[in-house]
Each structure stands twice: as C-alpha cells, then as structure tokens.
N, C-alpha and C positions, 0 to 999 in steps of 0.2 A: 602577819599573814594568818588568815583564819584557817583553823583545822577542819577538814572535812568530817562531817558527822556520818557515822555508819550505822545501819540498821540490820538486825538479823532478819532472816527470811519470814519469820512469823509476823513481825511488825509490817513488813512489806506486803504480805498477804492480806493482813487486816486493812491496810490503807488502800490497796488496789481492788480488793474484792476477788482476787485471783486465788486459786488453790496453791498450796505448797508444791504440789505435783506439776501444775502448769508453769509456775515460775522456774522450777528446776528444768522442765522440758525446754523452755525458752533459752535457758543457759546452755543446755546440751546442743541445741541447734544453732547456737551462736547469735541469737537475737539480743539477749540481755544477759551477759555474764556478770557474776558478782565482781564488784570493783576491788574487793579484798577478801582475805580469809582471816579469821581470828586465829589465835595460837592453837586453839582446839580444833581448827579446821572448819569452823562454821562459816557459811557464806555471809558476806557483809555487803550491803548495798548502800548507795548514796541517793540523794534526792534526785539526781539526774537519772539514775537507774529506774527509780519509781516513775519519773516522767515518761521514760521510754516504755515501761510496762503499760502505763495508762494509754499511750498512743496505740500500742499493739491491741489493747483491749477495745479501743474505739474502731480499729480496722477490722476486727474479727467478724462482726455482724455484716460487714460489707463484702465478705468472702474474698478478701485479698489472700493470695497464696503466701507461703513462708518466704519465697524468693522475692515477691513484690514487697512484702513487709520489710525484709532485709534491705532491699534497694532504697526504699523510702527512708528508713532509719539512717542509712549511710549518707543519703543526700542531705537530710536535715542535720545530721551530726558531723558533717565534714568539717574538721578543724580548719580554721583560717579561711572559710569560704568567703568571708567578707574581703579578704586580701587576695582572693584568687584573681587570676588575670581575666580579661574580658571574655575570652573564648570559653574558659572553664566556667565562669559565672553564667554565661549564656546557656551552656549545656545543663548546668544545675537547674536553672530557671525553666528550661524546656521540660526536664524530667518532672519538676514540681507542678508545672502546668498540666502535664499529662495525668499526674495523680489527681489533681483537682478536678479535671474533666471526668476521670473514672469515678471519683466519689460522687460527683453530681449525677452521673448516669445511674449509678447504683442506688442513690437516694430516690431518684425518680421511679425506678423499678420497684423499690420497697413501698413507696407511696401508692403506686398502682396496685400492688398486692394487698396492701392494707385496705384500700377502698373496695376491692373485690371481696375481701374477707368480711368487711363491715356490711356490705350489701347482702352477702350470703347470710350473715347472722340476722339481719333485719327480716329476710324472707323466712327464715326458720321460725322466728318469733311470730310472724303473721300466719304461718301455717299450723301452729299448735292447735290441737283439737279443742282445747278449752277456749281458745279465741274464736274459732270458727263457729262454735255453738252459740256464741253471744251476738252473732251478726244479724 
C-alpha cells in the first residue's frame, strides 16, 4: 500500500501560484482543508488537495461564488459516485451539466468583453496625435 505524500503549504503555494493567505482562507471556508497536520501543527496537503486548489483557481476568473465552488467540488469529489444508484448519478450529472453550461456562458461573456476591449485599444491607437499627423 503506497503512503500518501504530504506537502507543506509553501510548496502548495509554489505549485498552484496561490498565496499562503488564499490557501489558508480556502481552508477556513471549508473548500480545501489540509489533509493532515505535522507534529508541529503545520498544514499538510496531498496531491488531491493541490488538484482541488487548481480547480478553484480556474473557477475564480469565471466569478463562481464560494457556495457554487463548494457545490462543484462536492459533486466532483463525491466518493463512490461511480457506484451511486441511477437516480443519484442522474442528479450528479444534471448538476455537472448545469456547471458546464454556466462555464460556457461565462466564457462567451468574457470573449465578448475581450473583443470590446481589443476594439477599444485599436481605436485608441488610431486616434493618437502622432498617427493623425501622418495621415
């Protein structure tokens, strides 16, 4: 049986690009709590914890609330979901479908905002006095 490797919070921060404060906050609100503690009381995390933090990091720019993030983490991490009965599996799939649709809608919104910003930047470049003088 393989032993689970634990990482201290500094290594997790380095791997995820999240600050120590953010990782601690996610623990305080119950999104990703340390899997263990060292004898000295240091937070210890597993690879699975790092994966959860990476997922949260990906959700953040899409403006998911803490509750929505928690709900998705619970749906994705539900132990034994493969063995769940048909009705339970159907509910999980419906929730995941709803999240997929929400992500697609938010990506479309971001693409539209990006196109608007790029158009604005192009107009600013065209309106520069040094460019107008050369026309």
